[in-house]
C-alpha atoms as one frame of an Amber mdcrd trajectory, in Angstrom:
protein
   0.000   0.000   0.000   2.591   2.533   1.087   6.357   2.580   1.354   7.563
   5.765   3.012  10.685   6.627   4.975  10.876   7.677   8.619  10.875  11.391
   7.801   7.605  11.162   5.862   6.047   9.081   8.596   7.138  11.538  11.299
   5.674  14.486   9.417   2.448  12.585   8.727   1.954  11.574  12.353   2.583
  15.160  13.510  -0.146  16.294  11.102  -2.493  13.498  12.126  -2.205  13.859
  15.927  -4.685  16.780  16.299  -7.260  14.736  14.348  -7.000  11.794  16.752
  -9.302  11.657  19.769  -7.534  12.747  22.936  -7.858   9.265  24.415  -5.367
   7.870  21.860  -3.110  10.830  21.021  -0.327   9.893  23.417  -0.836   6.198
  22.666  -0.147   6.937  19.001   2.991   8.930  19.794   4.212   6.157  22.070
   3.521   3.304  19.635   5.573   4.945  16.892   8.504   5.201  19.340   8.046
   1.608  20.502   8.104   0.216  16.932  10.435   2.456  14.897  10.625   1.954
  11.162  14.409   2.215  11.204  14.665  -0.911  13.357  12.428  -2.885  11.014
  14.412  -1.643   8.010  17.671  -2.722   9.654  16.375  -6.267  10.108  15.049
  -6.308   6.555  18.524  -5.448   5.236  20.630  -7.768   7.367  21.492 -11.355
   6.505  22.447 -12.033  10.125  19.607 -10.960  12.462  21.228 -12.576  15.500
  24.386 -10.517  15.010  22.356  -7.338  14.556  20.348  -7.997  17.704  23.583
  -8.540  19.616  25.133  -5.344  18.224  22.073  -3.336  19.271  21.958  -5.076
  22.662  18.304  -5.885  22.104  16.447  -7.614  24.904  12.838  -8.755  24.885
  10.238  -8.916  22.130  11.253  -6.299  19.549   9.961  -7.721  16.243   6.615
  -6.238  15.214   5.881  -9.228  12.985   5.423 -11.284  16.171   2.965  -8.761
  17.652   0.754  -7.742  14.735  -2.510  -8.046  16.683  -1.215  -7.172  20.167
   1.353  -4.365  19.936  -1.386  -1.740  20.293  -3.219  -3.254  23.262  -2.993
   0.045  25.184  -5.072   1.981  22.649  -8.740   2.673  23.225  -8.950   1.987
  19.491  -7.564  -1.535  19.978 -11.166  -2.724  20.279 -11.659  -1.710  16.637
  -8.600  -3.615  15.362 -10.567  -6.242  13.382 -12.282  -3.434  11.446  -9.021
  -1.529  10.957  -7.169  -4.626   9.793  -9.862  -5.397   7.236  -9.790  -1.795
   6.001  -5.998  -1.872   5.640  -6.128  -5.074   3.586  -8.900  -3.595   1.451
  -6.763  -0.526   0.723  -3.698  -2.662   0.015  -5.501  -4.837  -2.502  -7.930
  -2.299  -3.944  -6.297  -2.414  -7.395  -6.286  -6.175  -7.685  -2.771  -6.566
  -6.325  -0.787  -5.235  -3.380   0.821  -1.900  -4.107   3.831  -0.373  -2.378
   4.196   2.993  -4.001   5.859   5.957  -2.282   3.707   8.138  -4.529   0.571
   7.306  -2.546  -0.349  10.062  -0.088   0.308   8.574   3.346  -2.053  10.824
   5.285  -4.856  10.264   2.789  -4.326   6.507   3.008  -4.548   6.513   6.821
  -7.671   8.682   6.771  -9.290   6.395   4.192  -8.577   3.359   6.360 -10.014
   5.165   9.393 -13.132   6.157   7.461 -13.799   2.581   6.326 -13.091   1.119
   9.768 -15.259   3.684  11.571 -18.162   2.977   9.242 -17.834  -0.772   9.814
 -17.547  -0.340  13.589 -20.275   2.309  13.794 -18.045   4.723  15.657 -16.547
   8.162  15.082 -13.470   8.439  12.898 -11.352  10.273  15.479 -11.439   7.135
  17.638  -9.843   4.953  14.960  -7.361   7.299  13.278  -4.565   6.447  15.680
  -5.017   2.703  15.347  -5.444   3.143  11.575  -1.978   4.742  11.410  -0.663
   1.784  13.414  -2.263  -0.608  10.944  -0.731   1.067   7.908   2.716   1.174
   9.523   2.429  -2.456  10.622   1.643  -3.440   7.039   4.702  -1.559   5.763
   6.977  -3.183   8.328   5.851  -6.811   8.106   4.384  -7.078   4.595   0.937
  -8.066   3.364   1.372 -11.832   3.693   2.252 -11.731   7.395  -0.275  -8.974
   8.052  -3.116 -10.911   6.448  -2.042 -14.190   8.076  -2.398 -12.817  11.625
  -5.812 -13.663  13.103  -6.804  -9.998  13.283  -8.679 -10.335  16.544  -8.706
  -7.854  19.394  -8.573  -9.025  22.989 -11.844  -9.972  24.621 -13.807  -7.676
  26.924 -11.769  -6.186  29.743 -12.080  -3.316  32.162 -10.617  -0.994  29.530
 -12.796  -2.242  26.678 -15.970  -1.584  28.661 -15.085   2.066  29.319 -15.956
   5.002  27.104 -13.250   7.467  26.023 -14.543  10.026  28.530 -14.424   7.488
  31.356 -10.848   6.551  30.480  -9.747  10.183  30.345 -11.467  10.974  33.637
  -9.749   8.053  35.358  -6.365   9.162  34.028  -6.826  12.690  35.392  -7.581
  11.640  38.953  -5.029  11.813  41.736  -5.062   9.665  44.841  -6.937  11.059
  47.816  -4.454  11.294  50.639  -6.950  11.228  53.529  -6.332  12.576  57.002
  -3.033  10.749  57.494  -1.813  12.032  54.159  -2.539  15.594  55.226  -0.703
  14.996  58.493   2.325  13.521  56.722   2.376  16.443  54.316   2.762  16.770
  50.557   6.345  15.508  50.618   5.119  12.082  51.773   2.012  11.850  49.624
   1.556   8.630  47.679   0.349   8.387  44.104  -0.625   5.541  41.838   1.264
   4.439  38.743  -0.968   2.393  36.425   0.880   0.241  33.889  -2.027  -1.715
  32.371  -5.457  -0.096  32.219  -7.071  -3.427  31.384  -6.510  -4.741  34.914
  -7.559  -3.097  38.197  -4.547  -4.606  39.985  -1.948  -3.409  37.449  -0.512
  -0.541  39.396   1.764   0.378  42.275   2.197   3.309  44.664   5.025   5.798
  44.475   5.919   8.352  47.149   5.711  11.942  45.980   8.889  13.325  44.417
  10.559   9.927  44.055  11.335   8.110  40.775   8.837   5.655  39.368  11.365
   2.838  39.712  11.287   3.253  43.506   7.592   2.437  43.591   8.003  -0.372
  41.086  10.702  -1.975  43.241   8.298  -2.114  46.180   5.828  -4.116  44.084
   6.941  -7.567  45.163   4.472  -9.537  43.057   6.130 -11.943  40.587   6.276
 -10.983  36.910   7.614 -14.189  35.309   5.688 -13.893  32.042   7.051 -10.522
  30.943   9.200 -10.563  27.765  12.012  -8.659  29.536  13.944  -9.339  32.732
  12.069  -7.845  35.703  14.158  -8.201  38.841  12.151  -5.737  40.926   8.519
  -5.142  40.076   6.937  -4.608  36.657   9.455  -2.077  35.286  12.717  -3.752
  34.215  15.616  -2.090  36.033  19.351  -2.651  35.973  21.135   0.540  37.030
  18.759   3.280  38.322  21.307   5.913  37.223  20.243   6.565  33.605  23.134
   4.455  32.331  21.476   1.346  30.886  18.243   2.479  29.223  16.421  -0.623
  30.450  13.653   1.228  32.282  12.258   3.262  29.381   8.494   3.721  29.390
   5.699   5.484  27.501   3.575   8.007  29.412  -0.085   7.719  28.433  -1.229
  10.306  30.962   0.329  12.439  33.675   3.456  13.592  31.852   2.898  17.017
  33.414   3.082  15.359  36.870   6.597  14.093  36.227   9.821  16.028  36.653
  11.400  17.720  33.645  13.903  15.723  31.626  17.415  16.589  32.717  20.590
  16.411  30.641  21.651  12.896  31.635  18.260  11.384  30.878  17.947  13.262
  27.589  21.375  12.041  26.488  20.616   8.395  27.189  17.206   8.596  25.512
  19.009   9.803  22.382  21.856   7.280  22.727  19.325   4.453  22.923  17.341
   5.886  20.024  14.162   6.013  22.093  13.540   9.753  21.806  15.619  12.370
  20.021  13.584  15.567  20.374  14.184  18.127  23.108  11.080  18.289  25.298
  10.785  18.987  29.008   7.988  16.461  29.524   7.952  13.971  26.620   5.854
  10.834  26.344   8.988   8.658  26.465  10.905   8.647  29.755  13.418   6.704
  31.783  11.505   5.568  34.861  14.590   5.878  37.067  14.710   9.637  36.385
  10.985  10.416  36.124  10.033  11.812  39.539   6.314  11.769  40.345   4.090
  14.450  41.847   0.747  12.840  40.968  -0.935   9.826  39.413   0.607   8.595
  36.166  -0.514   6.077  33.540   2.334   4.390  31.697   3.050   1.650  29.166
   6.053  -0.622  29.588   7.633  -1.584  26.236   8.375  -5.196  25.428  12.042
  -4.574  24.570  15.062  -2.343  25.131  18.364  -1.768  23.352  20.777   0.777
  21.877  19.593   1.624  18.390  21.722   4.736  17.959  24.809   2.941  19.235
  24.274   0.446  16.422  24.197   3.154  13.787  20.427   3.637  13.560  20.472
   7.415  13.654  17.645   9.832  13.037  14.812   7.853  14.627
């Protein structure tokens, strides 16, 4: 359907973001950082994927082809994935054969997919534009055969799937009530909740005000054996806690304004890892060991980590 480089994709997503419903704007930004085109292109070019993975120090589940139907689980629009997937395939085969032309207008293609999917799902287009962009990018990265072969099903009903966009946004904006003891302890000792999976009511931990998210994660002593990355302490993988390893990178779905500004050391490592290269005080991609909380935060924990820039994948 489309074959565009990272620069065109970046410009298109920047243009598309205001047209996406607020509930999925940050999710869209995060997903395109979690599954960069440059990484997929590097694997497409190499004849030794194991060597490339070693050179980039990749850990976890980093291949989008293995996560076609699940990589976007944290979107409100994930519930519409079967409709989006069908619309993407329809666009890709609309001329009797798959097309991969850079001449096709990327934004127009995404909007067309969203229009078809919204009509099929009987919902408003703004709610599917983010997931439509994900669908078109997924097709470009993994190809039509793999894309069509995936079952194309969304996860069954969950706490998140039963909520409306307004309910999700309202829940994200809330802060923990501190109660009488909280008032006595004072603001410095207030505790806030970090939610890392909105589908589950138990998927969260408490963090003391003005301490890094990794501190609260470390106090979550529940086992996390099924995660695709090594979790030694709580749900957020941690190795150093000093912004030296890049293991604890996260996406911030809501509450970025309640986290401390990015300082020089964190910004440098985010760029070195290839996770985030822009200069923003409160971006949607953070290192949890340096993100200090002053309120409730909703995050997404990526399924992999590595050093893309160190391996020569510049300009993500």
